Steps between C-alpha positions, in 0.01 A plus 500: 500500500810287455824618651746662258875567487613142554819349353468193272688183594514213747846548654538553874625856436198587291266349758656706778493819281125450446453408863601851605384667173853623431398719204285707740830628647468767226212652698696623799881465431495818296363684805782353714744633243314835511595518869857433399501770238355753747756400760781549255433878526617502859741207525770345270365207296696182433415205278536259796224673687264498198555126445437436871177701481379292200601174678333603829179606327484166306558300811240691707245463218576129481426465872176696468370314197622161614341529844180631334480188276562268801238676723240509220560164346158355609315805381694486172405141447129578525514816285471431127718803423789380714462117506774468244767651731800285587396391850143401415622311189774331692779606268675638808467355853424700809842398630667642188304819541600543864866439424503764227331749735750429777798537262363832370436631853858418609629663182301819560620530863859439392484753212338763731781451747753550212340828408507701826396471875163673443397254228616212722285634786188545289528184296319256740204745534479531119488123461237461769280768341516357149422145631204599718342647185417140402277470801341846472194400298398272789457792741469830315291641212806693385777253408572721192627780735726242674641382165547858395704583815695174442612609153555858625792362701685473165574865431549576860740205527691601188548855640611376846740247338691783340486763765470302823262759638153647461439770241531878548238642496333216679187502289684400178492126590149534638388640159646203307353263750154645442555494123602141477252384763203653324616387162531138613183503707310630198615230263456235770138598524480435124666162554237405757204574277473165328514320842204677655268196498770257611618727781141539631448130493827433688447776753802697383521880530570758230379844399314337208310271744434796735401756238394303191652530154387856400601668822823299518596633156420849626727442793779401260451823313526702824814318603663565165386860521722525806798321330586773254508801739705296734748416228516871406562595866780238524668638190484857627650402837766285340611777270397334167441711190302512180576150381368349819180703484458392137521141617233555765268651240560193278426283799174691563396432136576134546283486813216675317524240219507219758174614649343530157565121458308400810121523535269352761307313228801398296816354664623336179785742457610495858797274422651766266422780744669324796805339357603726206398849602642482851832364392521777240410767752765410755774467232393840351533688823837347585637549145407869483645548854824337391523720186430806717780397740753424220433832322497722810 
């Protein structure tokens, strides 16, 4: 399966955008903004804070993806699916990659400090967590859960950026953490399906290697079965109304369709399931939450 969602062109900007898969920002940025929308119910919201959240998320994601590409460059070069990435092809140097990661890390720490003291305190731990994910498949069968918790930082971070404090009741942010973590872990299991043989050969760990394709797909179904109730619980605790719940129901329908596209004996439509449906789902939940907030 060839990688999708790449930009066309040979400029340095395009190469860097493809290096960190910038279009994939659509997967989790809406959930960061979902945290912002929920926080706006308890704290005043200003455009400056929203822009800083977007910038912080983009910088943190650049660090995570960039470090992942650096750490995995030798594996990527040997994997037919990933051998066309920028570092294996030599269209970017390892030095250029490291400089971009360092700049993004400094930017994230600076932006976090500009938001509030709590974000500044937690920022280094968030960076460490998202970077260590790149090494997780070397020592755990469950790197998907690590990635899920990495992206679950987004809505929590969005909420803390606006309020400067944990949610009341406390379980509201726990619920959205569970929702995003299981959503991401589920689609990351899908993403690992085509690499089962390669990962076994290289001694890398994943749920697919551990369980095999059929049971890994079942695991993804279980994870996504947790996602929707967790989103509903988050909406209830945050005070969202009918529009939000309509968005969650639409998201559930999207997940059902996603699972219909992927079968153990036919992974040919996995590209569409992974790239398109997940982006649509996250945008859907955020859009309905925003409408709910604006019409409250």
